[in-house]
TORKOL-4160 file (C-alpha; in steps of 0.2 Angstrom, whole numbers, padded with zeros to 4 digits, m for minus):
379
<pt num="1" X="0058" Y="m0090" Z="0011"/>
<pt num="2" X="0066" Y="m0073" Z="0005"/>
<pt num="3" X="0084" Y="m0067" Z="0009"/>
<pt num="4" X="0095" Y="m0054" Z="0004"/>
<pt num="5" X="0114" Y="m0058" Z="m0001"/>
<pt num="6" X="0125" Y="m0045" Z="0004"/>
<pt num="7" X="0142" Y="m0045" Z="m0003"/>
<pt num="8" X="0157" Y="m0044" Z="0012"/>
<pt num="9" X="0164" Y="m0027" Z="0017"/>
<pt num="10" X="0180" Y="m0024" Z="0020"/>
<pt num="11" X="0186" Y="m0025" Z="0037"/>
<pt num="12" X="0191" Y="m0009" Z="0047"/>
<pt num="13" X="0207" Y="m0013" Z="0051"/>
<pt num="14" X="0212" Y="m0011" Z="0033"/>
<pt num="15" X="0214" Y="0006" Z="0027"/>
<pt num="16" X="0211" Y="0011" Z="0009"/>
<pt num="17" X="0214" Y="0028" Z="m0001"/>
<pt num="18" X="0200" Y="0039" Z="0000"/>
<pt num="19" X="0189" Y="0041" Z="m0016"/>
<pt num="20" X="0179" Y="0056" Z="m0020"/>
<pt num="21" X="0164" Y="0051" Z="m0027"/>
<pt num="22" X="0158" Y="0063" Z="m0041"/>
<pt num="23" X="0147" Y="0051" Z="m0052"/>
<pt num="24" X="0165" Y="0049" Z="m0062"/>
<pt num="25" X="0169" Y="0034" Z="m0052"/>
<pt num="26" X="0159" Y="0017" Z="m0048"/>
<pt num="27" X="0158" Y="0009" Z="m0032"/>
<pt num="28" X="0165" Y="m0008" Z="m0032"/>
<pt num="29" X="0152" Y="m0014" Z="m0021"/>
<pt num="30" X="0137" Y="m0020" Z="m0030"/>
<pt num="31" X="0118" Y="m0020" Z="m0023"/>
<pt num="32" X="0114" Y="m0033" Z="m0012"/>
<pt num="33" X="0104" Y="m0047" Z="m0022"/>
<pt num="34" X="0088" Y="m0055" Z="m0018"/>
<pt num="35" X="0086" Y="m0074" Z="m0017"/>
<pt num="36" X="0072" Y="m0085" Z="m0013"/>
<pt num="37" X="0072" Y="m0101" Z="m0007"/>
<pt num="38" X="0057" Y="m0113" Z="m0011"/>
<pt num="39" X="0050" Y="m0131" Z="m0007"/>
<pt num="40" X="0054" Y="m0139" Z="m0025"/>
<pt num="41" X="0040" Y="m0135" Z="m0034"/>
<pt num="42" X="0029" Y="m0147" Z="m0044"/>
<pt num="43" X="0021" Y="m0145" Z="m0062"/>
<pt num="44" X="0002" Y="m0151" Z="m0062"/>
<pt num="45" X="0000" Y="m0150" Z="m0081"/>
<pt num="46" X="0014" Y="m0156" Z="m0092"/>
<pt num="47" X="0014" Y="m0160" Z="m0110"/>
<pt num="48" X="0031" Y="m0173" Z="m0113"/>
<pt num="49" X="0027" Y="m0180" Z="m0129"/>
<pt num="50" X="0037" Y="m0195" Z="m0135"/>
<pt num="51" X="0049" Y="m0200" Z="m0146"/>
<pt num="52" X="0063" Y="m0190" Z="m0151"/>
<pt num="53" X="0053" Y="m0173" Z="m0144"/>
<pt num="54" X="0052" Y="m0183" Z="m0127"/>
<pt num="55" X="0070" Y="m0188" Z="m0126"/>
<pt num="56" X="0074" Y="m0167" Z="m0130"/>
<pt num="57" X="0061" Y="m0160" Z="m0119"/>
<pt num="58" X="0061" Y="m0172" Z="m0102"/>
<pt num="59" X="0077" Y="m0166" Z="m0096"/>
<pt num="60" X="0072" Y="m0147" Z="m0094"/>
<pt num="61" X="0056" Y="m0152" Z="m0084"/>
<pt num="62" X="0065" Y="m0165" Z="m0073"/>
<pt num="63" X="0079" Y="m0151" Z="m0069"/>
<pt num="64" X="0067" Y="m0138" Z="m0063"/>
<pt num="65" X="0052" Y="m0149" Z="m0054"/>
<pt num="66" X="0050" Y="m0164" Z="m0043"/>
<pt num="67" X="0034" Y="m0170" Z="m0051"/>
<pt num="68" X="0022" Y="m0168" Z="m0065"/>
<pt num="69" X="0005" Y="m0173" Z="m0071"/>
<pt num="70" X="0009" Y="m0178" Z="m0087"/>
<pt num="71" X="m0004" Y="m0177" Z="m0101"/>
<pt num="72" X="m0009" Y="m0193" Z="m0110"/>
<pt num="73" X="m0014" Y="m0186" Z="m0128"/>
<pt num="74" X="m0001" Y="m0196" Z="m0138"/>
<pt num="75" X="m0003" Y="m0205" Z="m0154"/>
<pt num="76" X="m0012" Y="m0216" Z="m0149"/>
<pt num="77" X="m0018" Y="m0210" Z="m0133"/>
<pt num="78" X="m0014" Y="m0217" Z="m0118"/>
<pt num="79" X="m0030" Y="m0224" Z="m0113"/>
<pt num="80" X="m0025" Y="m0238" Z="m0102"/>
<pt num="81" X="m0015" Y="m0243" Z="m0086"/>
<pt num="82" X="m0003" Y="m0254" Z="m0095"/>
<pt num="83" X="0000" Y="m0240" Z="m0108"/>
<pt num="84" X="0002" Y="m0228" Z="m0095"/>
<pt num="85" X="0014" Y="m0240" Z="m0087"/>
<pt num="86" X="0025" Y="m0240" Z="m0103"/>
<pt num="87" X="0024" Y="m0222" Z="m0105"/>
<pt num="88" X="0031" Y="m0220" Z="m0088"/>
<pt num="89" X="0046" Y="m0231" Z="m0092"/>
<pt num="90" X="0049" Y="m0222" Z="m0107"/>
<pt num="91" X="0049" Y="m0204" Z="m0098"/>
<pt num="92" X="0062" Y="m0212" Z="m0083"/>
<pt num="93" X="0072" Y="m0217" Z="m0097"/>
<pt num="94" X="0073" Y="m0199" Z="m0105"/>
<pt num="95" X="0077" Y="m0189" Z="m0089"/>
<pt num="96" X="0095" Y="m0188" Z="m0082"/>
<pt num="97" X="0101" Y="m0203" Z="m0074"/>
<pt num="98" X="0103" Y="m0195" Z="m0057"/>
<pt num="99" X="0088" Y="m0185" Z="m0058"/>
<pt num="100" X="0073" Y="m0189" Z="m0044"/>
<pt num="101" X="0059" Y="m0182" Z="m0056"/>
<pt num="102" X="0043" Y="m0193" Z="m0052"/>
<pt num="103" X="0030" Y="m0193" Z="m0069"/>
<pt num="104" X="0013" Y="m0195" Z="m0063"/>
<pt num="105" X="0003" Y="m0202" Z="m0076"/>
<pt num="106" X="m0015" Y="m0199" Z="m0084"/>
<pt num="107" X="m0026" Y="m0208" Z="m0092"/>
<pt num="108" X="m0036" Y="m0202" Z="m0108"/>
<pt num="109" X="m0055" Y="m0202" Z="m0104"/>
<pt num="110" X="m0065" Y="m0209" Z="m0120"/>
<pt num="111" X="m0084" Y="m0213" Z="m0122"/>
<pt num="112" X="m0079" Y="m0232" Z="m0121"/>
<pt num="113" X="m0069" Y="m0234" Z="m0107"/>
<pt num="114" X="m0074" Y="m0244" Z="m0092"/>
<pt num="115" X="m0076" Y="m0243" Z="m0073"/>
<pt num="116" X="m0065" Y="m0256" Z="m0072"/>
<pt num="117" X="m0049" Y="m0247" Z="m0079"/>
<pt num="118" X="m0053" Y="m0234" Z="m0065"/>
<pt num="119" X="m0048" Y="m0248" Z="m0053"/>
<pt num="120" X="m0034" Y="m0255" Z="m0061"/>
<pt num="121" X="m0027" Y="m0236" Z="m0062"/>
<pt num="122" X="m0029" Y="m0235" Z="m0044"/>
<pt num="123" X="m0022" Y="m0250" Z="m0040"/>
<pt num="124" X="m0006" Y="m0246" Z="m0051"/>
<pt num="125" X="0001" Y="m0233" Z="m0039"/>
<pt num="126" X="0006" Y="m0223" Z="m0054"/>
<pt num="127" X="m0009" Y="m0216" Z="m0062"/>
<pt num="128" X="m0015" Y="m0200" Z="m0052"/>
<pt num="129" X="m0029" Y="m0193" Z="m0063"/>
<pt num="130" X="m0041" Y="m0195" Z="m0080"/>
<pt num="131" X="m0041" Y="m0181" Z="m0091"/>
<pt num="132" X="m0055" Y="m0176" Z="m0101"/>
<pt num="133" X="m0052" Y="m0169" Z="m0119"/>
<pt num="134" X="m0070" Y="m0164" Z="m0126"/>
<pt num="135" X="m0066" Y="m0171" Z="m0145"/>
<pt num="136" X="m0058" Y="m0159" Z="m0157"/>
<pt num="137" X="m0054" Y="m0147" Z="m0143"/>
<pt num="138" X="m0035" Y="m0147" Z="m0144"/>
<pt num="139" X="m0019" Y="m0155" Z="m0150"/>
<pt num="140" X="m0024" Y="m0174" Z="m0152"/>
<pt num="141" X="m0040" Y="m0174" Z="m0144"/>
<pt num="142" X="m0050" Y="m0182" Z="m0159"/>
<pt num="143" X="m0052" Y="m0198" Z="m0149"/>
<pt num="144" X="m0059" Y="m0187" Z="m0134"/>
<pt num="145" X="m0077" Y="m0187" Z="m0126"/>
<pt num="146" X="m0093" Y="m0184" Z="m0136"/>
<pt num="147" X="m0105" Y="m0184" Z="m0123"/>
<pt num="148" X="m0099" Y="m0184" Z="m0105"/>
<pt num="149" X="m0114" Y="m0189" Z="m0094"/>
<pt num="150" X="m0123" Y="m0201" Z="m0107"/>
<pt num="151" X="m0107" Y="m0211" Z="m0112"/>
<pt num="152" X="m0095" Y="m0208" Z="m0096"/>
<pt num="153" X="m0105" Y="m0207" Z="m0080"/>
<pt num="154" X="m0101" Y="m0226" Z="m0076"/>
<pt num="155" X="m0082" Y="m0222" Z="m0077"/>
<pt num="156" X="m0085" Y="m0204" Z="m0067"/>
<pt num="157" X="m0095" Y="m0213" Z="m0054"/>
<pt num="158" X="m0081" Y="m0227" Z="m0050"/>
<pt num="159" X="m0068" Y="m0211" Z="m0050"/>
<pt num="160" X="m0078" Y="m0203" Z="m0034"/>
<pt num="161" X="m0076" Y="m0221" Z="m0027"/>
<pt num="162" X="m0058" Y="m0221" Z="m0030"/>
<pt num="163" X="m0055" Y="m0203" Z="m0025"/>
<pt num="164" X="m0047" Y="m0200" Z="m0044"/>
<pt num="165" X="m0047" Y="m0182" Z="m0050"/>
<pt num="166" X="m0053" Y="m0177" Z="m0067"/>
<pt num="167" X="m0044" Y="m0164" Z="m0076"/>
<pt num="168" X="m0055" Y="m0154" Z="m0087"/>
<pt num="169" X="m0049" Y="m0145" Z="m0104"/>
<pt num="170" X="m0063" Y="m0134" Z="m0102"/>
<pt num="171" X="m0069" Y="m0128" Z="m0119"/>
<pt num="172" X="m0084" Y="m0135" Z="m0130"/>
<pt num="173" X="m0081" Y="m0137" Z="m0147"/>
<pt num="174" X="m0096" Y="m0132" Z="m0155"/>
<pt num="175" X="m0091" Y="m0121" Z="m0171"/>
<pt num="176" X="m0107" Y="m0110" Z="m0169"/>
<pt num="177" X="m0100" Y="m0104" Z="m0151"/>
<pt num="178" X="m0085" Y="m0091" Z="m0153"/>
<pt num="179" X="m0068" Y="m0096" Z="m0148"/>
<pt num="180" X="m0065" Y="m0084" Z="m0134"/>
<pt num="181" X="m0083" Y="m0089" Z="m0125"/>
<pt num="182" X="m0080" Y="m0108" Z="m0126"/>
<pt num="183" X="m0072" Y="m0108" Z="m0108"/>
<pt num="184" X="m0087" Y="m0100" Z="m0101"/>
<pt num="185" X="m0100" Y="m0110" Z="m0111"/>
<pt num="186" X="m0092" Y="m0126" Z="m0104"/>
<pt num="187" X="m0093" Y="m0120" Z="m0086"/>
<pt num="188" X="m0112" Y="m0117" Z="m0088"/>
<pt num="189" X="m0115" Y="m0132" Z="m0100"/>
<pt num="190" X="m0104" Y="m0147" Z="m0095"/>
<pt num="191" X="m0094" Y="m0143" Z="m0079"/>
<pt num="192" X="m0107" Y="m0135" Z="m0067"/>
<pt num="193" X="m0120" Y="m0149" Z="m0071"/>
<pt num="194" X="m0106" Y="m0162" Z="m0069"/>
<pt num="195" X="m0102" Y="m0156" Z="m0051"/>
<pt num="196" X="m0120" Y="m0154" Z="m0048"/>
<pt num="197" X="m0123" Y="m0173" Z="m0053"/>
<pt num="198" X="m0107" Y="m0179" Z="m0044"/>
<pt num="199" X="m0102" Y="m0166" Z="m0029"/>
<pt num="200" X="m0088" Y="m0179" Z="m0023"/>
<pt num="201" X="m0079" Y="m0178" Z="m0039"/>
<pt num="202" X="m0062" Y="m0171" Z="m0037"/>
<pt num="203" X="m0060" Y="m0159" Z="m0054"/>
<pt num="204" X="m0046" Y="m0149" Z="m0058"/>
<pt num="205" X="m0050" Y="m0138" Z="m0072"/>
<pt num="206" X="m0034" Y="m0134" Z="m0080"/>
<pt num="207" X="m0025" Y="m0120" Z="m0088"/>
<pt num="208" X="m0040" Y="m0107" Z="m0084"/>
<pt num="209" X="m0042" Y="m0092" Z="m0095"/>
<pt num="210" X="m0056" Y="m0080" Z="m0090"/>
<pt num="211" X="m0063" Y="m0072" Z="m0076"/>
<pt num="212" X="m0079" Y="m0084" Z="m0077"/>
<pt num="213" X="m0066" Y="m0100" Z="m0072"/>
<pt num="214" X="m0060" Y="m0090" Z="m0058"/>
<pt num="215" X="m0077" Y="m0087" Z="m0050"/>
<pt num="216" X="m0082" Y="m0104" Z="m0054"/>
<pt num="217" X="m0068" Y="m0111" Z="m0045"/>
<pt num="218" X="m0069" Y="m0100" Z="m0029"/>
<pt num="219" X="m0086" Y="m0104" Z="m0029"/>
<pt num="220" X="m0084" Y="m0122" Z="m0027"/>
<pt num="221" X="m0080" Y="m0132" Z="m0013"/>
<pt num="222" X="m0062" Y="m0132" Z="m0007"/>
<pt num="223" X="m0052" Y="m0149" Z="m0010"/>
<pt num="224" X="m0065" Y="m0155" Z="m0023"/>
<pt num="225" X="m0063" Y="m0141" Z="m0036"/>
<pt num="226" X="m0047" Y="m0133" Z="m0040"/>
<pt num="227" X="m0038" Y="m0125" Z="m0057"/>
<pt num="228" X="m0019" Y="m0125" Z="m0063"/>
<pt num="229" X="m0014" Y="m0108" Z="m0072"/>
<pt num="230" X="0000" Y="m0106" Z="m0084"/>
<pt num="231" X="0013" Y="m0094" Z="m0085"/>
<pt num="232" X="0006" Y="m0087" Z="m0104"/>
<pt num="233" X="m0012" Y="m0084" Z="m0094"/>
<pt num="234" X="m0004" Y="m0074" Z="m0082"/>
<pt num="235" X="0008" Y="m0062" Z="m0092"/>
<pt num="236" X="m0001" Y="m0062" Z="m0109"/>
<pt num="237" X="m0017" Y="m0055" Z="m0117"/>
<pt num="238" X="m0024" Y="m0060" Z="m0135"/>
<pt num="239" X="m0015" Y="m0045" Z="m0142"/>
<pt num="240" X="0002" Y="m0055" Z="m0139"/>
<pt num="241" X="m0005" Y="m0065" Z="m0154"/>
<pt num="242" X="m0004" Y="m0050" Z="m0164"/>
<pt num="243" X="0008" Y="m0037" Z="m0161"/>
<pt num="244" X="0021" Y="m0036" Z="m0176"/>
<pt num="245" X="0012" Y="m0049" Z="m0187"/>
<pt num="246" X="0004" Y="m0066" Z="m0184"/>
<pt num="247" X="0014" Y="m0074" Z="m0168"/>
<pt num="248" X="0011" Y="m0094" Z="m0168"/>
<pt num="249" X="0022" Y="m0095" Z="m0156"/>
<pt num="250" X="0010" Y="m0087" Z="m0143"/>
<pt num="251" X="m0002" Y="m0098" Z="m0149"/>
<pt num="252" X="m0011" Y="m0110" Z="m0137"/>
<pt num="253" X="m0026" Y="m0118" Z="m0132"/>
<pt num="254" X="m0037" Y="m0112" Z="m0123"/>
<pt num="255" X="m0033" Y="m0096" Z="m0134"/>
<pt num="256" X="m0027" Y="m0081" Z="m0123"/>
<pt num="257" X="m0040" Y="m0070" Z="m0118"/>
<pt num="258" X="m0044" Y="m0051" Z="m0115"/>
<pt num="259" X="m0035" Y="m0041" Z="m0102"/>
<pt num="260" X="m0048" Y="m0042" Z="m0090"/>
<pt num="261" X="m0047" Y="m0060" Z="m0089"/>
<pt num="262" X="m0028" Y="m0061" Z="m0087"/>
<pt num="263" X="m0029" Y="m0048" Z="m0072"/>
<pt num="264" X="m0043" Y="m0058" Z="m0063"/>
<pt num="265" X="m0032" Y="m0073" Z="m0065"/>
<pt num="266" X="m0017" Y="m0065" Z="m0058"/>
<pt num="267" X="m0027" Y="m0058" Z="m0043"/>
<pt num="268" X="m0034" Y="m0076" Z="m0040"/>
<pt num="269" X="m0017" Y="m0084" Z="m0041"/>
<pt num="270" X="m0008" Y="m0070" Z="m0030"/>
<pt num="271" X="m0021" Y="m0071" Z="m0016"/>
<pt num="272" X="m0016" Y="m0084" Z="m0007"/>
<pt num="273" X="m0032" Y="m0096" Z="m0012"/>
<pt num="274" X="m0028" Y="m0114" Z="m0011"/>
<pt num="275" X="m0038" Y="m0118" Z="m0025"/>
<pt num="276" X="m0025" Y="m0112" Z="m0037"/>
<pt num="277" X="m0009" Y="m0121" Z="m0042"/>
<pt num="278" X="0006" Y="m0122" Z="m0056"/>
<pt num="279" X="0002" Y="m0130" Z="m0071"/>
<pt num="280" X="0014" Y="m0124" Z="m0085"/>
<pt num="281" X="0004" Y="m0133" Z="m0100"/>
<pt num="282" X="0021" Y="m0133" Z="m0107"/>
<pt num="283" X="0018" Y="m0141" Z="m0125"/>
<pt num="284" X="0032" Y="m0141" Z="m0136"/>
<pt num="285" X="0031" Y="m0141" Z="m0157"/>
<pt num="286" X="0045" Y="m0142" Z="m0167"/>
<pt num="287" X="0048" Y="m0125" Z="m0174"/>
<pt num="288" X="0041" Y="m0130" Z="m0193"/>
<pt num="289" X="0026" Y="m0137" Z="m0186"/>
<pt num="290" X="0022" Y="m0119" Z="m0176"/>
<pt num="291" X="0028" Y="m0109" Z="m0191"/>
<pt num="292" X="0017" Y="m0116" Z="m0205"/>
<pt num="293" X="0001" Y="m0111" Z="m0212"/>
<pt num="294" X="m0009" Y="m0123" Z="m0201"/>
<pt num="295" X="0001" Y="m0121" Z="m0184"/>
<pt num="296" X="0002" Y="m0131" Z="m0170"/>
<pt num="297" X="m0005" Y="m0124" Z="m0153"/>
<pt num="298" X="0006" Y="m0124" Z="m0138"/>
<pt num="299" X="0018" Y="m0115" Z="m0130"/>
<pt num="300" X="0034" Y="m0121" Z="m0123"/>
<pt num="301" X="0039" Y="m0114" Z="m0106"/>
<pt num="302" X="0046" Y="m0129" Z="m0095"/>
<pt num="303" X="0064" Y="m0121" Z="m0096"/>
<pt num="304" X="0059" Y="m0102" Z="m0089"/>
<pt num="305" X="0041" Y="m0107" Z="m0080"/>
<pt num="306" X="0047" Y="m0104" Z="m0065"/>
<pt num="307" X="0056" Y="m0087" Z="m0069"/>
<pt num="308" X="0040" Y="m0081" Z="m0076"/>
<pt num="309" X="0030" Y="m0086" Z="m0061"/>
<pt num="310" X="0041" Y="m0076" Z="m0050"/>
<pt num="311" X="0039" Y="m0061" Z="m0061"/>
<pt num="312" X="0020" Y="m0061" Z="m0059"/>
<pt num="313" X="0021" Y="m0064" Z="m0040"/>
<pt num="314" X="0035" Y="m0050" Z="m0038"/>
<pt num="315" X="0023" Y="m0037" Z="m0049"/>
<pt num="316" X="0009" Y="m0040" Z="m0040"/>
<pt num="317" X="0020" Y="m0037" Z="m0023"/>
<pt num="318" X="0016" Y="m0056" Z="m0018"/>
<pt num="319" X="0032" Y="m0065" Z="m0017"/>
<pt num="320" X="0028" Y="m0072" Z="m0001"/>
<pt num="321" X="0014" Y="m0083" Z="m0008"/>
<pt num="322" X="0025" Y="m0090" Z="m0023"/>
<pt num="323" X="0028" Y="m0107" Z="m0013"/>
<pt num="324" X="0013" Y="m0111" Z="m0010"/>
<pt num="325" X="0006" Y="m0109" Z="m0025"/>
<pt num="326" X="0022" Y="m0117" Z="m0034"/>
<pt num="327" X="0024" Y="m0131" Z="m0021"/>
<pt num="328" X="0011" Y="m0134" Z="m0008"/>
<pt num="329" X="m0007" Y="m0131" Z="m0016"/>
<pt num="330" X="m0006" Y="m0145" Z="m0029"/>
<pt num="331" X="0002" Y="m0158" Z="m0018"/>
<pt num="332" X="m0011" Y="m0154" Z="m0005"/>
<pt num="333" X="m0025" Y="m0156" Z="m0017"/>
<pt num="334" X="m0019" Y="m0172" Z="m0025"/>
<pt num="335" X="m0017" Y="m0179" Z="m0005"/>
<pt num="336" X="0001" Y="m0182" Z="m0009"/>
<pt num="337" X="0016" Y="m0177" Z="0002"/>
<pt num="338" X="0025" Y="m0159" Z="m0001"/>
<pt num="339" X="0043" Y="m0161" Z="m0009"/>
<pt num="340" X="0056" Y="m0159" Z="0004"/>
<pt num="341" X="0072" Y="m0154" Z="m0007"/>
<pt num="342" X="0074" Y="m0136" Z="m0010"/>
<pt num="343" X="0078" Y="m0125" Z="m0025"/>
<pt num="344" X="0083" Y="m0105" Z="m0027"/>
<pt num="345" X="0077" Y="m0092" Z="m0037"/>
<pt num="346" X="0090" Y="m0078" Z="m0037"/>
<pt num="347" X="0086" Y="m0060" Z="m0044"/>
<pt num="348" X="0100" Y="m0058" Z="m0058"/>
<pt num="349" X="0097" Y="m0054" Z="m0077"/>
<pt num="350" X="0098" Y="m0070" Z="m0088"/>
<pt num="351" X="0093" Y="m0071" Z="m0107"/>
<pt num="352" X="0081" Y="m0085" Z="m0112"/>
<pt num="353" X="0090" Y="m0094" Z="m0127"/>
<pt num="354" X="0081" Y="m0090" Z="m0144"/>
<pt num="355" X="0079" Y="m0108" Z="m0148"/>
<pt num="356" X="0084" Y="m0125" Z="m0142"/>
<pt num="357" X="0092" Y="m0136" Z="m0155"/>
<pt num="358" X="0089" Y="m0155" Z="m0157"/>
<pt num="359" X="0094" Y="m0166" Z="m0171"/>
<pt num="360" X="0076" Y="m0167" Z="m0177"/>
<pt num="361" X="0074" Y="m0147" Z="m0178"/>
<pt num="362" X="0073" Y="m0132" Z="m0167"/>
<pt num="363" X="0060" Y="m0130" Z="m0153"/>
<pt num="364" X="0056" Y="m0113" Z="m0146"/>
<pt num="365" X="0052" Y="m0108" Z="m0129"/>
<pt num="366" X="0041" Y="m0094" Z="m0123"/>
<pt num="367" X="0050" Y="m0077" Z="m0122"/>
<pt num="368" X="0063" Y="m0085" Z="m0133"/>
<pt num="369" X="0079" Y="m0071" Z="m0133"/>
<pt num="370" X="0072" Y="m0060" Z="m0120"/>
<pt num="371" X="0079" Y="m0054" Z="m0103"/>
<pt num="372" X="0072" Y="m0061" Z="m0087"/>
<pt num="373" X="0075" Y="m0055" Z="m0069"/>
<pt num="374" X="0074" Y="m0072" Z="m0059"/>
<pt num="375" X="0085" Y="m0085" Z="m0063"/>
<pt num="376" X="0083" Y="m0104" Z="m0056"/>
<pt num="377" X="0100" Y="m0112" Z="m0045"/>
<pt num="378" X="0101" Y="m0129" Z="m0042"/>
<pt num="379" X="0111" Y="m0139" Z="m0029"/>
């Protein structure tokens, strides 16, 4: 819901000295402020890490989101239901005591995972999906899948039986394929054949970056194929990596693409389609691990993501479609109830912190030090 906050006007019964407005005197009445009331959003793709970093960043996500699909690419990866349950307990200990935040756990698919593990995951009531990382595709993906159909077909078939979604990092890792083409090649050589083989498998193509991914998701059956979209892939193109020198805090995987791809993703997300929903892919790293000769991939957006999504929808003239993207499409796809709590976004300028400082070092947020126009307000 969009509302306008109007400051109270003086009573007609009161008289004030007349003032001539000749340009030198400012009115004491401010312009009406715009305010959005949204069903509390969820984050359908989130990295919380572990250890000190988990303790540092978990409160940011807990403050902004009701639930989050938590990525399993830890060291070692979360490959069993028992490990997912343990990780969930660590997350719950890291969020504020009065928080209602619910982590939705995932398993890390490997060549050796058994179908029985999928049954255990479904029975647990805390594991909601399985994540496919092609081996070597991104951070901590060295234990990922080397041959999806050849080695994982029994697991995938059990996932169909259990109605367990497959979350896909959609890039090939062949060094002969240009890094900017890896999403398209993955769709053509891996994802399309997979869906043809298992049409009842629920698939989320995560953090899509290309017009090819948009078209592919739109061509699939609604309710079985969807996509998450990040703030960075809606707001930035690959120029952001190089403006004013190499920009490590704009480096993520999948890497930012050309402007034509960014525009296609914005159009898809702001169209009102139910196939696309919020997934920040917020991926914190300590500053020194980003600003080094071999910097880590990942953009930390959790504290500002809602402000950024509002910016995108406002610029597209689609604020009326923001709530479905942030709060409805995700739970509807997963078959979960929508949140009942509300949050407000108020249009008032605020400055993003340049960094968040912790005992182990600093974490630099996306758009650190810049001014944004939409600010989340919580009860």
